[in-house]
C-alpha positions in Angstrom: 27.2 -20.0 -130.8 25.4 -20.9 -127.7 27.1 -20.3 -124.4 26.4 -22.5 -121.4 25.7 -20.5 -118.3 28.4 -20.6 -115.7 27.7 -21.9 -112.2 29.1 -20.1 -109.3 30.7 -23.1 -107.5 32.9 -23.0 -104.5 36.7 -23.3 -105.0 36.6 -26.8 -103.6 33.9 -27.8 -106.1 36.0 -26.3 -109.0 39.0 -28.3 -107.9 37.0 -31.4 -107.7 35.6 -30.8 -111.2 39.2 -30.4 -112.4 40.2 -33.6 -110.9 37.1 -35.2 -112.3 38.0 -34.0 -115.8 41.5 -35.4 -115.5 40.2 -38.7 -114.1 37.4 -38.9 -116.6 39.6 -40.3 -119.3 41.0 -43.0 -117.1 38.0 -44.4 -115.4 34.3 -43.3 -115.6 33.3 -45.1 -112.3 35.3 -43.0 -109.8 34.3 -39.8 -111.7 30.6 -40.5 -111.3 31.2 -41.1 -107.6 33.1 -37.8 -107.3 30.4 -35.9 -109.2 27.7 -37.4 -106.9 29.8 -36.4 -103.9 30.2 -32.8 -105.2 26.5 -32.5 -105.9 25.7 -33.8 -102.4 28.1 -31.3 -100.9 26.5 -28.5 -103.0 23.0 -29.5 -101.7 24.3 -29.4 -98.1 25.9 -25.9 -98.8 22.6 -24.7 -100.2 20.7 -26.0 -97.1 23.2 -24.3 -94.9 22.8 -21.0 -96.9 19.0 -21.2 -96.4 19.5 -21.6 -92.7 21.9 -18.6 -92.7 19.4 -16.5 -94.6 16.6 -17.5 -92.2 18.8 -16.7 -89.2 19.7 -13.3 -90.9 16.0 -12.5 -91.5 15.2 -13.5 -87.9 18.0 -11.3 -86.6 16.7 -8.4 -88.6 13.2 -8.9 -87.3 14.5 -9.1 -83.7 16.5 -5.9 -84.2 13.4 -4.1 -85.6 11.4 -5.4 -82.6 14.1 -4.3 -80.2 14.2 -0.8 -81.6 10.4 -0.6 -81.4 10.5 -1.7 -77.8 13.2 0.9 -77.1 10.9 3.6 -78.6 8.0 2.5 -76.5 10.1 2.4 -73.4 11.3 6.0 -74.1 7.7 7.1 -74.6 6.6 5.3 -71.4 9.4 7.0 -69.4 8.3 10.4 -70.6 4.6 9.5 -69.8 5.5 8.3 -66.3 7.5 11.5 -65.7 4.4 13.5 -66.6 2.2 11.3 -64.4 4.5 11.9 -61.5 4.1 15.7 -62.0 0.3 15.3 -62.2 0.2 13.1 -59.1 2.3 15.7 -57.2 0.0 18.5 -58.3 -3.1 16.4 -57.3 -1.6 15.6 -53.9 -0.9 19.3 -53.3 -4.5 20.1 -54.3 -5.8 17.3 -52.0 -3.8 18.7 -49.1 -5.3 22.1 -49.8 -8.8 20.8 -49.9 -8.3 19.0 -46.6 -7.0 22.2 -45.1 -10.1 24.0 -46.4 -12.3 21.4 -44.9 -10.6 21.8 -41.5 -11.1 25.6 -41.8 -14.7 25.2 -42.8 -15.4 23.1 -39.7 -13.7 25.8 -37.6 -15.7 28.6 -39.3 -18.9 26.7 -38.9 -18.4 26.6 -35.1 -17.8 30.3 -35.2 -20.7 31.1 -37.6 -23.5 29.9 -35.4 -22.9 32.3 -32.5 -22.4 35.1 -35.0 -25.7 34.4 -36.8 -27.5 34.3 -33.5 -26.1 37.7 -32.5 -27.0 39.1 -36.0 -30.6 37.8 -35.6 -31.0 39.3 -32.2 -29.7 42.7 -33.4 -32.0 42.6 -36.4 -35.0 41.8 -34.1 -34.0 44.7 -31.8 -33.6 47.0 -34.8 -37.1 46.2 -36.1 -38.7 46.8 -32.7 -36.9 50.2 -32.4 -37.6 51.2 -36.0 -40.7 52.9 -37.4 -43.8 50.7 -37.0 -44.3 49.8 -40.7 -45.2 46.3 -41.9 -44.6 45.0 -38.4 -46.5 41.8 -38.9 -44.5 40.9 -42.0 -41.2 41.9 -40.5 -41.8 40.1 -37.2 -43.0 37.1 -39.1 -39.7 37.0 -41.0 -37.8 37.1 -37.7 -39.9 34.3 -36.3 -39.2 32.2 -39.4 -35.4 32.8 -39.0 -35.5 31.8 -35.4 -37.2 28.5 -36.3 -34.7 28.0 -39.1 -31.7 28.3 -36.7 -33.0 25.3 -34.7 -33.3 23.0 -37.8 -30.5 20.5 -38.4 -31.6 19.7 -42.0 -30.6 23.2 -43.2 -26.9 23.9 -43.9 -25.1 26.7 -42.1 -24.4 28.4 -45.5 -28.2 28.4 -46.3 -29.0 29.8 -42.9 -26.4 32.6 -43.4 -27.8 33.3 -46.9 -31.3 33.7 -45.6 -30.1 35.9 -42.7 -28.3 38.2 -45.1 -31.4 38.3 -47.3 -33.4 39.6 -44.3 -30.7 42.2 -43.7 -30.9 43.2 -47.4 -34.7 43.6 -47.2 -34.4 45.8 -44.2 -31.7 47.8 -46.0 -34.0 48.3 -49.0 -36.7 49.8 -46.9 -34.4 52.8 -46.3 -34.3 53.8 -50.0 -37.8 53.0 -51.3 -41.2 54.6 -51.1 -44.2 52.4 -50.4 -48.0 52.8 -49.9 -50.1 50.1 -48.2 -53.2 49.7 -46.1 -52.9 49.0 -42.4 -53.9 49.9 -39.0 -52.6 52.6 -36.7 -53.4 53.2 -33.0 -54.3 56.8 -32.5 -54.8 58.6 -29.2 -57.0 56.6 -26.9 -55.7 53.3 -28.2 -58.2 52.9 -30.9 -57.0 51.1 -34.0 -58.1 52.6 -37.4 -57.6 51.2 -40.9 -55.8 53.8 -42.9 -53.6 54.3 -46.0 -50.0 54.4 -44.9 -47.2 56.1 -46.8 -43.6 55.3 -46.1 -40.8 57.4 -47.5 -37.6 55.3 -46.8 -37.0 55.5 -43.1 -37.3 59.3 -43.2 -41.0 59.6 -42.6 -44.0 57.4 -41.9 -47.4 59.0 -42.6 -51.1 58.0 -42.9 -54.3 59.3 -44.4 -57.7 58.2 -43.4 -59.7 56.2 -46.0 -62.0 59.2 -46.5 -58.9 61.5 -47.0 -60.1 63.9 -44.3 -57.5 63.1 -41.6 -53.8 62.4 -41.6 -50.8 62.2 -39.4 -47.1 61.2 -39.1 -45.2 59.0 -36.7 -43.1 60.8 -34.2 -40.1 58.5 -33.5 -39.0 60.4 -30.4 -42.4 60.3 -28.8 -43.3 56.9 -30.4 -46.7 58.2 -31.2 -48.8 59.4 -34.2 -49.1 63.2 -34.6 -51.8 65.0 -36.6 -50.8 67.0 -39.7 -52.0 70.3 -41.2 -54.3 70.3 -44.2 -51.4 71.3 -46.5 -49.4 68.3 -45.2 -52.4 66.1 -45.6 -52.6 67.1 -49.3 -48.9 66.2 -49.7 -49.5 62.8 -48.1 -52.4 62.0 -50.5 -50.2 63.1 -53.4 -47.4 60.9 -52.1 -49.8 57.9 -51.8 -50.8 58.4 -55.5 -47.1 58.5 -56.5 -46.2 55.4 -54.5 -49.1 53.5 -56.2 -47.9 54.8 -59.6 -51.1 56.7 -60.0 -49.3 60.0 -60.4 -46.0 61.1 -62.0 -43.0 61.4 -59.6 -42.7 64.9 -58.1 -41.3 66.7 -55.1 -43.4 66.2 -52.0 -43.0 68.0 -48.7 -43.3 65.4 -45.9 -43.3 66.0 -42.2 -40.1 64.9 -40.6 -39.6 65.4 -36.8 -36.3 67.0 -36.1 -34.2 65.5 -33.3 -33.5 67.5 -30.2 -29.9 68.8 -29.7 -27.8 66.2 -28.1 -30.5 63.5 -28.4 -29.6 60.1 -29.7 -32.4 57.7 -30.5 -32.5 54.1 -29.5 -32.5 53.1 -33.2 -29.3 55.0 -33.8 -27.7 53.2 -30.9 -28.9 49.9 -32.3 -27.5 50.8 -35.7 -24.2 51.8 -34.1 -23.8 48.3 -32.6 
């Protein structure tokens, strides 16, 4: 037995079908009209159901979009809060940089007089020091004096070069050096000799033939002759300074200061 599928009709449609069944026996014309009316109403209901389904789908889409917008808004609020923190930190850093710039300008105004005083003191120090490498050292001071008058060199670079000159002078006090130069002996005659410098402790020379030698007396500001034994020590020191002999102990003449005497160089170093 084959069963006809049942249609899910509204209650009003079922009632109309019942009326149609009752009236079918009496008159077929009105029944046909009634069936057509029911079919038309079912079509209208189906159209309305489609609209309802469409509105429901649209509502779901709008709800999903709204929730996505809410999530984006929440993320944006967190991002904006972080940006506010970063902006505040950058503003504080900017204020600090501006304060440093103001301090740099003030320091620059104070640095120039300081560097000029340092340069004068260094020049006085060289003139009061032992007379070694005077042309080189005086030339360095002359170059620094010209540099101080140049506007195209930054204050920091001027200060760096000045400190470099101080460092060079400082290194002289803890190195040994041999070079060829001229010394003025008694009578004012300049002779070319081999000069040995041991720090700032002693400055000595030996003639080119190795037969004469002397040392610089800082107190008298003059060259004094040395004994044959001291001359041999000077020649040995020259070979050591030129790396022609192994390092060894060498007795060098060092003039002892008089009791209570303070040299001009010591006064300059004290300042």
